N, C-alpha and C positions, 0 to 999 in steps of 0.2 A: 642832619637828617631831620625832615619835617615830621611833625606828629601826626598821626592818622588815628585819632580816637576812635576806638571800638573797631577799627579795621585790623585784623589780625595779620601779621607778617613775620617772615623769618629772614633775617639779615645777618651778614658777617663783615669781618674786617680783618685783613691779614697784615700784620706788620713783619718786616724782615729785621729783627732786633741786632743781627750782626752788622747789617748795612746800615741802620739807623733810618730805613725808609719804608714806605709802603711796598708790598710783594705785587708787583704788577704782572699781570698774565698767567696767575696760578690758576689752574682748572680746578673746580669744586663739582662733585657729584652729590645730589640729594636723593636719599633712597628711604622708602617706608619700608620698616621692618614688621614682618608678620611671622612670628615663630622663627623657623629657620629660613624663610624667603626674605629676600631683599628686592623690593620692586623699584627701579629707577623712577624718579618722579620729575626731576629737573637737574640742569646743568649749567654752569656758567664760568665766566673768567673773571678775574679781579681786574678793574681799570687802573689807571695811573694813581690813584688814590688808596689802592689795596681793597676797594669794596666792589660790589657788583652793581651795575647800572640799575638793575630793577630788584626788588626783594627776590629771594630764592623761592619762597612760597608766599602767596598772599589769598585774601579773600575764601573763596570756596575750598582752595587747596589746602587750608589750614584746618585739618582735621584732627582730632585728638588721636595720639598714638605714639608709637616709638618711631624714631627717625634716625638716620645716620648722615653726617656730612662726610665726605671723603676729600680731604685735601691732598692734591696731587703734588706733594712737595718735591719729590724725587725730580720730576719733570722740570720744575721751577729751579730747583738747587743746581741741576746739570752734573756733569762730570767737572772734577777736578783734578789735575795732574794724571789723567788717564783713568781715574777710579770712578765708580758709581757713587752717587750721593749716599751717605749714612740713612738718611731718612728717605722713605719712598712714599707710601700712601698713609696719611694720618687720618684714622676713623674716629669721629667723635659721634658717640650714640647718646641720645636724649629723648625725653618724652616731652611731648606737646600736651598739656591737659586742658589748656583754654585756647580754642579757636580764634578768639578775638583778641588775644594779647600779643605783645611784640616780643619775640624771642630774637635776641641778638646774641650771637656766638663768635667772638673774636678768637683769632689764632695769633699767638706771638711766636715767631719762627726764627730758628737760627740752624746752621748746617748739622748740630748734634743734639739739639733739644727742641722741645715747644712747650707751650702751656696755653690753656684755654679757660674760659669761664662764661657765666651767663652775665653778659653786659646790660646795657640800657638804652 
């Protein structure tokens, strides 16, 4: 990914660790959290590289505050042997303190577990 110094943006990357490949077609919602209210601000699907074609948020959208990414893992993982996927919607709540910074939040996903971190 290119460097955009001074231009704040929020990006993600989803890897399917069970398959050893990027998670293509996984739906992601971005919400701004204000107390008990969750305001939808963006939505995207991952491409063949497990990334979104554009930043989830950028420029003026990058306002300090609390946000949540909702990874729709259940839809991606689907049904296996007629059963619903164990994981459904994975919420990752985080704070943006600098609107000009790059926030990268990868998700490592398998049918029964996940992990995330602040990437670069």
